[in-house]
C-alpha positions as a printed NumPy array, in Angstrom:
array([[ 13.297, -24.573,  -0.808],
       [  9.902, -24.688,  -2.898],
       [  8.287, -26.539,  -0.389],
       [  9.321, -24.335,   1.972],
       [  8.636, -21.23 ,   0.388],
       [  4.736, -22.643,  -1.372],
       [  2.6  , -21.548,   1.577],
       [  4.19 , -18.473,   2.294],
       [  4.647, -17.129,  -1.133],
       [  1.007, -18.47 ,  -2.072],
       [ -0.295, -15.939,   0.907],
       [  1.789, -13.136,   0.195],
       [  0.811, -13.223,  -3.297],
       [ -2.788, -12.709,  -1.625],
       [ -1.927, -10.202,   0.407],
       [ -0.094,  -8.444,  -2.356],
       [ -3.543,  -8.509,  -4.472],
       [ -5.276,  -7.173,  -1.544],
       [ -3.54 ,  -4.379,  -0.605],
       [ -2.61 ,  -3.118,  -4.052],
       [ -6.612,  -3.282,  -4.87 ],
       [ -6.315,  -1.503,  -1.483],
       [ -4.781,   1.75 ,  -2.677],
       [ -1.073,   0.773,  -2.598],
       [ -0.863,   1.318,  -6.521],
       [ -1.39 ,   4.523,  -8.771],
       [ -3.833,   4.079, -11.266],
       [ -2.631,   6.709, -12.985],
       [ -0.735,   7.716, -16.738],
       [  1.421,  10.996, -17.931],
       [  4.172,  13.171, -19.151],
       [  6.268,  16.282, -18.557],
       [  6.286,  19.508, -20.408],
       [  6.852,  22.999, -19.976],
       [  3.611,  23.672, -18.549],
       [  4.724,  21.209, -15.621],
       [  8.273,  22.658, -15.333],
       [  6.195,  25.914, -14.675],
       [  4.234,  24.607, -11.757],
       [  7.699,  22.802, -10.671],
       [  8.768,  26.326, -10.174],
       [  5.887,  27.68 ,  -8.353],
       [  4.922,  24.344,  -6.504],
       [  7.566,  22.775,  -5.162],
       [  9.132,  23.296,  -1.13 ],
       [ 12.329,  25.395,  -0.861],
       [ 14.158,  22.384,  -0.332],
       [ 13.   ,  19.897,  -3.259],
       [ 13.68 ,  23.289,  -5.66 ],
       [ 17.239,  23.235,  -4.289],
       [ 17.829,  19.57 ,  -4.763],
       [ 16.243,  19.448,  -8.627],
       [ 18.403,  19.262, -11.332],
       [ 17.429,  19.911, -14.535],
       [ 16.229,  17.631, -17.584],
       [ 19.571,  17.845, -19.233],
       [ 21.401,  16.553, -15.796],
       [ 21.356,  13.657, -14.117],
       [ 21.678,  13.294, -10.514],
       [ 25.328,  14.34 , -10.023],
       [ 25.184,  17.84 , -12.363],
       [ 26.693,  15.971, -14.867],
       [ 24.848,  16.366, -18.728],
       [ 22.738,  13.145, -19.627],
       [ 24.79 ,  13.17 , -23.049],
       [ 28.369,  12.471, -20.22 ],
       [ 26.321,  10.162, -18.811],
       [ 26.298,   8.372, -21.691],
       [ 29.908,   8.615, -22.732],
       [ 30.856,   4.995, -22.716],
       [ 34.712,   5.718, -22.747],
       [ 35.005,   5.688, -19.167],
       [ 37.491,   3.205, -17.6  ],
       [ 35.662,  -0.122, -16.505],
       [ 36.511,   0.311, -12.94 ],
       [ 34.426,   3.377, -12.676],
       [ 31.356,   2.139, -11.291],
       [ 28.323,   3.22 , -12.87 ],
       [ 29.534,   4.81 , -16.037],
       [ 29.368,   1.826, -18.719],
       [ 25.818,   1.058, -20.156],
       [ 24.4  ,  -1.533, -17.277],
       [ 21.935,  -4.413, -18.888],
       [ 19.295,  -4.626, -16.02 ],
       [ 16.311,  -7.626, -15.976],
       [ 13.499,  -6.209, -14.493],
       [ 10.588,  -7.49 , -13.038],
       [  7.227,  -5.086, -11.692],
       [  4.678,  -5.513,  -9.278],
       [  2.047,  -5.54 , -12.128],
       [ -1.548,  -5.057, -10.679],
       [ -4.649,  -6.772, -11.89 ],
       [ -2.054,  -9.669, -13.639],
       [ -1.029,  -7.108, -16.566],
       [  2.275,  -7.157, -16.976],
       [  4.767,  -4.287, -18.746],
       [  4.914,  -4.673, -22.394],
       [  8.27 ,  -4.831, -23.732],
       [ 10.241,  -2.378, -25.613],
       [  7.573,   0.076, -23.948],
       [  7.497,   4.261, -23.987],
       [  8.699,   4.083, -20.534],
       [ 11.323,   1.837, -20.63 ],
       [ 12.783,   3.283, -23.65 ],
       [ 12.755,   6.829, -22.036],
       [ 14.77 ,   5.237, -18.833],
       [ 17.398,   3.67 , -21.34 ],
       [ 17.91 ,   7.478, -23.202],
       [ 17.626,   9.258, -19.818],
       [ 20.754,   6.676, -18.231],
       [ 22.292,   4.628, -20.44 ],
       [ 20.8  ,   1.67 , -19.597],
       [ 19.521,  -1.404, -21.458],
       [ 16.297,  -2.396, -19.387],
       [ 14.864,  -6.339, -20.465],
       [ 11.433,  -6.828, -18.545],
       [  9.924,  -9.617, -17.088],
       [  6.369, -10.077, -19.176],
       [  5.339, -13.174, -17.968],
       [  5.254, -13.633, -14.317],
       [  2.218, -12.482, -12.476],
       [  0.579, -13.079,  -8.618],
       [ -0.516, -16.15 , -10.077],
       [  2.78 , -17.726, -10.755],
       [  5.51 , -15.948,  -8.949],
       [  6.025, -18.875,  -6.4  ],
       [  6.984, -20.604,  -9.11 ],
       [  9.345, -18.169, -10.58 ],
       [ 11.005, -17.951,  -7.448],
       [ 11.917, -21.585,  -6.984],
       [ 13.369, -21.439,  -9.935],
       [ 15.805, -19.451,  -8.977],
       [ 15.821, -17.082, -11.471],
       [ 15.191, -13.966,  -8.588],
       [ 18.72 , -14.25 ,  -8.637],
       [ 19.378, -12.363, -11.939],
       [ 16.792,  -9.274, -11.628],
       [ 15.861,  -6.304, -10.086],
       [ 12.579,  -6.443,  -8.68 ],
       [  9.923,  -5.005,  -6.58 ],
       [ 10.556,  -6.525,  -2.936],
       [  6.438,  -6.033,  -2.662],
       [  6.42 ,  -9.673,  -3.94 ],
       [  8.181, -10.544,  -1.426],
       [  7.291,  -8.175,   1.733],
       [  7.435, -10.387,   4.365],
       [ 10.25 , -12.486,   3.177],
       [ 13.031, -10.739,   2.703],
       [ 15.146, -12.263,   4.712],
       [ 14.675, -15.477,   4.175],
       [ 15.24 , -14.746,   0.421],
       [ 19.057, -13.193,   1.417],
       [ 19.405, -16.597,   3.412],
       [ 18.704, -18.781,   0.494],
       [ 21.219, -16.866,  -1.378],
       [ 18.548, -15.17 ,  -4.01 ],
       [ 19.153, -11.312,  -2.969],
       [ 21.882,  -9.603,  -2.623],
       [ 22.816,  -6.907,   0.49 ],
       [ 23.829,  -3.439,  -0.587],
       [ 26.028,  -0.891,   0.923],
       [ 23.763,   1.151,   3.45 ],
       [ 26.01 ,   4.357,   2.442],
       [ 25.135,   3.805,  -1.508],
       [ 21.469,   4.891,  -0.388],
       [ 23.08 ,   8.198,   0.597],
       [ 25.758,   8.507,  -1.543],
       [ 23.655,   7.627,  -5.071],
       [ 20.423,   8.759,  -4.016],
       [ 20.518,  11.451,  -1.612],
       [ 17.484,  13.616,  -2.618],
       [ 15.329,  10.776,  -2.373],
       [ 16.556,   9.818,   0.711],
       [ 16.207,  13.116,   2.351],
       [ 12.611,  13.144,   1.516],
       [ 11.888,   9.874,   2.81 ],
       [ 13.724,  11.421,   6.093],
       [ 11.625,  14.09 ,   6.361],
       [  8.624,  11.92 ,   6.492],
       [  9.24 ,   9.311,   7.775],
       [ 11.608,  11.068,  10.368],
       [ 15.535,  10.853,  10.559],
       [ 15.516,   8.701,  13.691],
       [ 14.084,   6.201,  11.634],
       [ 16.671,   5.817,   9.467],
       [ 19.047,   6.269,  12.343],
       [ 17.837,   3.247,  14.344],
       [ 17.94 ,   1.168,  11.382],
       [ 14.013,   1.365,  10.396],
       [ 14.539,   0.915,   6.792],
       [ 16.975,  -2.306,   7.918],
       [ 16.77 ,  -6.657,   8.052],
       [ 18.242,  -7.865,  10.758],
       [ 20.888,  -4.722,  10.718],
       [ 21.292,  -5.711,   6.834],
       [ 20.245,  -3.166,   3.626],
       [ 18.349,  -5.454,   1.481],
       [ 16.346,  -3.014,  -0.453],
       [ 15.631,   0.079,  -1.563],
       [ 13.312,   2.171,   0.503],
       [ 10.075,   3.854,  -1.18 ],
       [  7.064,   5.222,   0.204],
       [  4.193,   6.775,  -2.167],
       [  3.772,   9.735,  -0.3  ],
       [  3.241,  10.961,   3.513],
       [ -0.844,  11.67 ,   2.941],
       [ -1.582,   7.75 ,   2.712],
       [ -3.715,   5.989,   5.186],
       [ -4.402,   2.23 ,   4.923],
       [ -8.245,   3.082,   5.317],
       [-11.061,   5.264,   4.421],
       [-14.908,   5.142,   5.431],
       [-17.224,   6.332,   2.12 ],
       [-20.884,   6.381,   2.609],
       [-24.177,   7.055,   0.571],
       [-24.605,  10.783,   1.737],
       [-27.995,  11.309,  -0.229],
       [-29.249,   8.022,   2.01 ],
       [-28.493,   9.815,   5.164],
       [-30.124,  12.836,   3.966],
       [-33.448,  11.539,   2.702],
       [-33.646,   9.695,   6.047],
       [-33.089,  13.306,   7.657],
       [-30.106,  11.869,   9.477],
       [-26.445,  13.598,   9.852],
       [-22.95 ,  12.113,   9.323],
       [-22.243,  10.516,  12.538],
       [-19.535,  11.623,  15.205],
       [-19.5  ,   8.322,  17.384],
       [-19.231,   4.66 ,  16.686],
       [-22.982,   4.349,  18.493],
       [-24.002,   6.785,  15.435],
       [-22.572,   5.294,  13.156],
       [-24.644,   1.67 ,  14.218],
       [-27.743,   3.909,  14.014],
       [-26.422,   5.15 ,  10.46 ],
       [-25.916,   1.661,   9.127],
       [-29.6  ,  -0.112,  11.125],
       [-31.274,   3.073,   9.131],
       [-29.755,   1.83 ,   5.638],
       [-30.75 ,  -1.28 ,   6.28 ],
       [-34.071,  -1.35 ,   7.814],
       [-35.356,   2.362,   6.43 ],
       [-35.707,   2.067,   2.496],
       [-32.94 ,   4.275,   1.97 ],
       [-33.514,   4.438,  -1.531],
       [-36.758,   4.835,  -1.49 ],
       [-37.55 ,   2.042,  -3.805],
       [-40.075,   0.102,  -1.635],
       [-38.425,  -2.523,  -1.141],
       [-36.264,  -4.701,   1.62 ],
       [-33.04 ,  -5.011,  -0.473],
       [-30.444,  -2.349,   1.194],
       [-27.925,  -3.231,   3.776],
       [-25.909,  -0.848,   5.818],
       [-22.091,  -1.967,   4.977],
       [-20.112,  -4.737,   3.399],
       [-16.512,  -5.556,   4.301],
       [-13.883,  -7.51 ,   3.387],
       [-13.396, -11.095,   4.43 ],
       [-12.051, -11.381,   7.705],
       [-11.544,  -8.648,  10.125],
       [-10.743,  -6.431,   7.305],
       [-13.136,  -3.719,   6.893],
       [-14.391,  -3.026,  10.296],
       [-11.339,  -1.244,  11.775],
       [-13.976,   1.349,  13.084],
       [-15.106,  -1.265,  15.877],
       [-11.253,  -2.645,  16.856],
       [-10.048,   0.914,  16.039],
       [-12.056,   1.729,  19.412],
       [ -9.705,  -0.325,  21.241],
       [ -6.202,   0.594,  19.761],
       [ -6.486,  -2.635,  17.8  ],
       [ -4.561,  -2.511,  14.373],
       [ -4.935,  -5.719,  13.335],
       [ -5.744,  -9.439,  14.844],
       [ -2.58 , -11.09 ,  13.3  ],
       [ -0.512,  -8.486,  14.774],
       [  2.402,  -8.286,  17.68 ],
       [  3.217,  -5.53 ,  20.027],
       [  5.213,  -5.299,  22.966],
       [  4.428,  -3.905,  26.708],
       [  6.688,  -1.575,  28.691],
       [  7.519,  -4.266,  30.289],
       [  9.35 ,  -6.4  ,  27.705],
       [  6.053,  -9.083,  26.643],
       [  4.867,  -9.477,  23.634],
       [  1.149,  -9.751,  22.639],
       [ -0.814, -11.057,  19.822],
       [ -3.799,  -8.257,  19.142],
       [ -6.047, -11.292,  18.37 ],
       [ -5.252, -12.803,  21.762],
       [ -6.565,  -9.632,  24.07 ],
       [ -9.579,  -9.355,  25.823],
       [-10.091,  -6.267,  23.955],
       [-10.28 ,  -7.991,  20.84 ],
       [-12.746, -10.068,  21.963],
       [-15.34 ,  -7.421,  23.83 ],
       [-14.535,  -6.128,  20.145],
       [-15.404,  -9.288,  18.159],
       [-18.653,  -8.952,  20.53 ],
       [-19.813,  -5.959,  19.028],
       [-19.039,  -7.321,  15.822],
       [-21.216, -10.348,  16.405],
       [-23.806,  -7.848,  17.656],
       [-23.759,  -5.906,  14.402],
       [-23.86 ,  -8.679,  11.986],
       [-26.843, -10.778,  13.723],
       [-28.788,  -7.33 ,  13.464],
       [-28.073,  -7.92 ,   9.811],
       [-26.907,  -4.104,   9.125],
       [-23.696,  -5.926,   7.756],
       [-24.144,  -7.884,   4.428],
       [-23.887, -11.542,   5.187],
       [-21.669, -12.435,   2.264],
       [-18.709, -10.179,   4.149],
       [-17.756, -13.616,   5.709],
       [-16.561, -14.149,   2.132],
       [-16.331, -11.041,  -0.086],
       [-13.037,  -9.872,  -1.53 ],
       [-12.95 ,  -6.525,  -2.617],
       [-14.183,  -6.35 ,  -5.971],
       [-17.677,  -7.881,  -4.157],
       [-17.848,  -5.109,  -1.996],
       [-17.21 ,  -2.617,  -4.115],
       [-19.864,  -4.175,  -6.974],
       [-22.482,  -3.884,  -3.987],
       [-21.152,  -0.158,  -3.46 ],
       [-21.382,   0.738,  -7.048],
       [-24.868,  -1.16 ,  -7.707],
       [-26.768,   0.569,  -4.518],
       [-27.016,  -2.49 ,  -1.935],
       [-24.998,  -1.096,   0.919],
       [-24.682,   2.037,   1.778],
       [-21.337,   2.427,   3.313],
       [-18.075,   0.73 ,   2.646],
       [-14.448,   0.731,   3.532],
       [-11.343,   1.214,   1.445],
       [ -7.751,   2.709,   0.901],
       [ -7.867,   6.901,   0.992],
       [ -5.982,   6.393,  -2.702],
       [ -8.644,   5.409,  -4.246],
       [-11.325,   8.645,  -3.268],
       [ -8.507,  10.425,  -5.315],
       [ -9.857,  12.213,  -8.639],
       [ -7.046,  10.801, -10.496],
       [ -8.089,   7.642, -11.033],
       [-11.491,   8.545, -12.865],
       [-14.012,   5.97 , -13.434],
       [-12.116,   3.771, -11.146],
       [-12.248,   6.106,  -7.759],
       [-14.681,   4.498,  -5.125],
       [-16.492,   7.795,  -5.267],
       [-16.824,   8.173,  -8.74 ],
       [-17.992,   4.316,  -9.652],
       [-20.918,   5.46 ,  -7.207],
       [-21.756,   8.671,  -8.466],
       [-21.899,   7.761, -11.609],
       [-24.541,   5.596, -11.397],
       [-26.409,   7.811,  -8.352],
       [-25.455,  11.702,  -9.211],
       [-22.698,  13.858,  -8.284],
       [-22.29 ,  14.588,  -4.906],
       [-24.386,  11.456,  -3.785],
       [-21.357,  10.032,  -1.631],
       [-19.09 ,  11.472,   0.863],
       [-16.213,  10.468,   2.905],
       [-16.452,  10.002,   6.679],
       [-14.637,  11.959,   9.251],
       [-13.165,  10.216,  12.471],
       [-15.523,   9.428,  15.001],
       [-14.818,   8.878,  18.743],
       [-16.018,   6.089,  21.343],
       [-17.322,   5.148,  24.941],
       [-13.931,   2.288,  24.588],
       [-10.579,   2.643,  25.418],
       [ -9.277,   6.239,  25.481],
       [-12.322,   7.297,  23.011],
       [-10.494,   7.349,  20.079],
       [-11.067,   5.043,  17.481],
       [ -7.655,   4.825,  14.959],
       [ -7.118,   3.956,  11.784],
       [ -4.441,   1.37 ,  10.409],
       [ -1.906,   2.799,   9.443],
       [  1.869,   1.592,   8.199],
       [  4.145,   4.367,   8.626],
       [  6.721,   4.524,   9.745],
       [  7.682,   1.95 ,   7.039],
       [ 10.09 ,   2.402,   3.953],
       [  8.899,  -1.055,   2.421],
       [  6.455,   0.208,  -0.114],
       [  5.204,  -1.666,  -3.289],
       [  7.988,  -0.369,  -5.196],
       [ 11.228,  -0.433,  -2.875],
       [ 13.319,  -2.512,  -4.671],
       [ 15.397,  -5.762,  -4.264],
       [ 18.511,  -6.992,  -6.299],
       [ 19.246, -10.231,  -7.108],
       [ 22.362, -12.34 ,  -5.417],
       [ 23.774, -11.801,  -9.501],
       [ 23.47 ,  -8.009,  -9.543],
       [ 26.884,  -6.635,  -9.369],
       [ 27.919,  -3.525,  -7.97 ],
       [ 27.587,  -1.003, -11.164],
       [ 24.108,  -2.728, -11.715],
       [ 23.202,  -1.464,  -8.556],
       [ 24.495,   1.902,  -8.559],
       [ 22.967,   2.54 , -11.838],
       [ 19.126,   2.226, -10.463],
       [ 20.284,   4.195,  -7.485],
       [ 21.067,   6.797, -10.432],
       [ 17.826,   6.312, -11.849],
       [ 16.047,   6.764,  -8.959],
       [ 18.186,   9.873,  -8.061],
       [ 17.582,  11.424, -11.442],
       [ 13.853,  11.008, -11.328],
       [ 13.707,  12.307,  -7.972],
       [ 15.575,  15.338,  -9.016],
       [ 13.687,  16.205, -12.065],
       [  9.971,  17.053, -11.749],
       [  9.365,  16.506, -16.28 ],
       [ 10.94 ,  13.319, -15.945],
       [  8.823,  11.602, -12.956],
       [  5.809,  12.822, -14.386],
       [  6.174,  11.316, -17.949],
       [  7.194,   8.249, -15.9  ],
       [  3.797,   7.904, -13.522],
       [  1.615,   9.598, -15.966],
       [  2.737,   9.817, -19.563],
       [  2.514,  12.146, -21.976],
       [  0.673,  15.637, -21.954],
       [ -2.879,  15.691, -24.29 ],
       [ -2.452,  12.356, -24.759],
       [ -2.515,  10.685, -21.16 ],
       [ -3.293,  13.543, -18.996],
       [ -3.884,  17.332, -19.078],
       [ -2.889,  20.106, -16.993],
       [ -5.891,  22.359, -15.822],
       [ -5.036,  25.396, -13.43 ],
       [ -2.057,  23.343, -12.008],
       [ -3.682,  20.184, -11.371],
       [ -2.874,  17.412, -13.504],
       [ -6.023,  15.704, -14.575],
       [ -5.747,  11.77 , -16.186],
       [ -7.313,  10.603, -19.334],
       [-10.461,   9.008, -17.46 ],
       [ -9.965,   6.513, -20.319],
       [ -6.923,   5.485, -19.654],
       [ -6.584,   1.919, -18.407],
       [ -4.151,  -0.516, -16.531],
       [ -4.03 ,  -2.322, -20.098],
       [ -2.878,   1.059, -21.558],
       [ -0.455,   2.15 , -18.696],
       [  1.229,  -1.652, -19.304],
       [  1.505,  -1.108, -22.791],
       [  2.987,   2.27 , -22.323],
       [  5.252,   1.247, -19.091],
       [  3.768,   4.2  , -16.993],
       [  2.956,   4.22 , -13.478],
       [  5.549,   3.473, -10.89 ],
       [  4.069,  -0.399, -10.353],
       [  6.304,  -1.341, -13.796],
       [  9.198,   0.411, -13.546],
       [ 11.296,   2.427, -10.399],
       [ 10.167,   5.683,  -9.736],
       [ 11.898,   8.195,  -7.932],
       [ 10.874,   9.866,  -4.265],
       [  8.179,  12.277,  -4.989],
       [  8.388,  15.584,  -3.214],
       [  5.35 ,  17.545,  -1.767],
       [  4.952,  19.09 ,  -5.299],
       [  4.827,  15.883,  -7.078],
       [  2.54 ,  14.42 ,  -4.096],
       [ -0.07 ,  16.81 ,  -5.04 ],
       [  0.367,  17.191,  -8.345],
       [ -3.507,  15.198,  -9.525],
       [ -5.381,  16.597,  -6.208],
       [ -8.408,  18.026,  -7.098],
       [ -9.858,  20.69 ,  -4.583],
       [-12.424,  17.708,  -3.49 ],
       [ -9.368,  15.191,  -3.021],
       [ -8.167,  17.307,  -0.331],
       [-10.783,  18.557,   1.679],
       [-11.435,  14.302,   1.186],
       [ -7.885,  14.104,   2.644],
       [ -8.542,  16.48 ,   5.17 ],
       [-11.298,  14.17 ,   6.413],
       [ -9.688,  10.542,   6.403],
       [ -6.847,  11.872,   7.765],
       [ -8.761,  13.191,  10.926],
       [ -8.894,   9.657,  12.054],
       [ -5.756,   9.157,  14.408],
       [ -3.434,   6.276,  12.781],
       [ -1.649,   3.153,  15.206],
       [  1.486,   2.159,  13.435],
       [  1.193,  -1.454,  11.861],
       [  3.752,  -2.423,  15.734],
       [  4.969,  -1.036,  17.983],
       [  8.391,  -2.853,  18.097],
       [ 11.095,  -3.451,  15.16 ],
       [ 11.846,  -7.415,  15.283],
       [ 11.638,  -9.016,  11.894],
       [ 13.599, -11.507,  11.988],
       [ 11.771, -14.386,  13.831],
       [ 12.178, -18.472,  13.   ],
       [  9.101, -19.579,  14.548],
       [  7.042, -17.124,  12.974],
       [  7.833, -18.384,   9.96 ],
       [  7.13 , -21.576,  10.772],
       [  4.118, -21.062,  12.785],
       [  2.138, -17.807,  12.078],
       [  0.17 , -19.416,   9.252],
       [ -1.254, -21.633,  11.915],
       [ -1.601, -19.382,  14.179],
       [ -3.674, -16.972,  11.182],
       [ -5.819, -19.69 ,  10.717],
       [ -7.005, -20.262,  14.088],
       [ -7.51 , -16.608,  14.307],
       [ -9.529, -16.824,  11.135],
       [-11.458, -19.246,  11.598],
       [-12.737, -18.036,  15.355],
       [-13.728, -15.202,  13.726],
       [-15.939, -16.723,  11.485],
       [-17.095, -19.192,  14.013],
       [-18.24 , -16.508,  16.173],
       [-20.171, -14.158,  13.609],
       [-22.272, -17.347,  11.881],
       [-22.654, -18.982,  15.656],
       [-20.758, -22.331,  15.563],
       [-18.802, -20.836,  18.032],
       [-18.982, -18.175,  21.142],
       [-17.33 , -15.484,  22.87 ],
       [-18.049, -17.254,  26.362],
       [-17.657, -20.897,  26.228],
       [-15.2  , -20.658,  23.871],
       [-12.786, -17.956,  24.577],
       [-10.47 , -20.651,  26.629],
       [-10.519, -23.109,  23.803],
       [ -9.419, -20.591,  21.123],
       [ -6.486, -19.2  ,  23.076],
       [ -5.245, -22.935,  23.856],
       [ -5.953, -23.401,  20.306],
       [ -3.588, -20.458,  19.305],
       [ -0.769, -21.959,  21.744],
       [ -1.159, -25.462,  20.286],
       [ -0.821, -23.602,  16.827],
       [  2.619, -21.855,  18.145],
       [  1.943, -19.248,  19.503],
       [  3.528, -19.519,  22.517],
       [  6.812, -20.325,  20.587],
       [  6.542, -16.983,  18.316],
       [  5.867, -14.844,  21.686],
       [  8.809, -16.381,  23.22 ],
       [ 11.642, -15.862,  20.37 ],
       [ 10.223, -12.02 ,  19.876],
       [ 11.055, -11.366,  23.681],
       [ 14.494, -13.144,  23.452],
       [ 15.414, -11.014,  20.685],
       [ 14.775,  -8.177,  22.42 ],
       [ 16.431,  -8.506,  25.097]])
């Protein structure tokens, strides 16, 4: 088992670290209080208010004191005190502290005993899985986002009755149905090969996978205006590179830096309706294709090559990770960068991609770019988006050894938080006056709160399970500037990551790593001039087929018949 899991888990760990850095994790802290309750009444939608229980009630309407009564008979699932071993998804390899404030809050509220896993990180998750210990825990499925079915086949995780989601977590499922659409659940979009292997989690309907931020002060100094087309974006990046936008008389700036491989240059690929080169889609006639094998991808890569040769993209984009790109952004080396929308939210404090530049160059020196148009395709530039997708960062898997009673207890925990704004605020943000303050209805996170602080306290959704966030909770931390920037970022039309649902593909499990390697190497070689789009394209397609692309496509097409 270890031999087969090693390359997959390592790739998942890399993807997980990128996506969490990409904003799939909230860098937050906080506590509910009377003020939060007042805001709940004023700010929640009508449906959310109707479904909310008081802080003294659990999801079923029973008081917490009643829920803690362990005198119930043992054959009543979910009533006795349940012991739960817990593995969160830990960002920055900082794990939760044992006996934390949040752990105690959950234990006191829901009559459970939690044993947190405190020594598993992205660096050793593969070893942990190979050991088989995962069979004993409740864990965040994001560790294994692409491999749940394999874990099930190997006997590491269990299936849960789908009806339990609606029976024990009705408020959360109602919120997710409103966001993802009822058809998503009716058509089994949350299932894997027809099996319910995880609890749904969606961080919020405002989230997109990418936004474009730029140095507004540089643009104004050069007497330019915000781009509205792809060509105008090129011209702005060119001016940022060669027209001394920072006014220091030195040739020391670049238009943009992006994360290695294709990531970060979605304005070019999005002009051709391409989400990622490693993504599969299906045509109306039922034939499946890989984005990275399309002629449109070839054209997009050619445009990117032209920009790269012009020098307007930082040459280290070939190897730069997110941290390197952010460093160049924060020190004034580049005038534009791509990141997740969630990373410009004000609750992130100094770690916000806006604040990290404005703290150096002054308030208002950066801005978020609105949607662009293009001469290619249908004229629209699309941004990536993961919707519809219920397997968010904090969706939960249950180890194969988890009992029905333990599963039900966790579902009741989720429901209790989904119906109680005060409790959910505590789990996400900690204590009012310590970890956050409330100002005119907006929750403001203590700017000095670090990830290590949150790990010690156990707050923030990456450490323990949290219930679905309704519209009130979703906007609790948004400033007016956040709302304006969200409108700009959301003006980019979005593409789903794929246009069909067929998660099980044994050929993809076997060959995709080699296919992805061919795509990545060709991308890099084209930019560096070691290969070209004219003579090298047919050879590239043949290399894809040699790597197993044809077998993957054939299995997809057969499964969809």
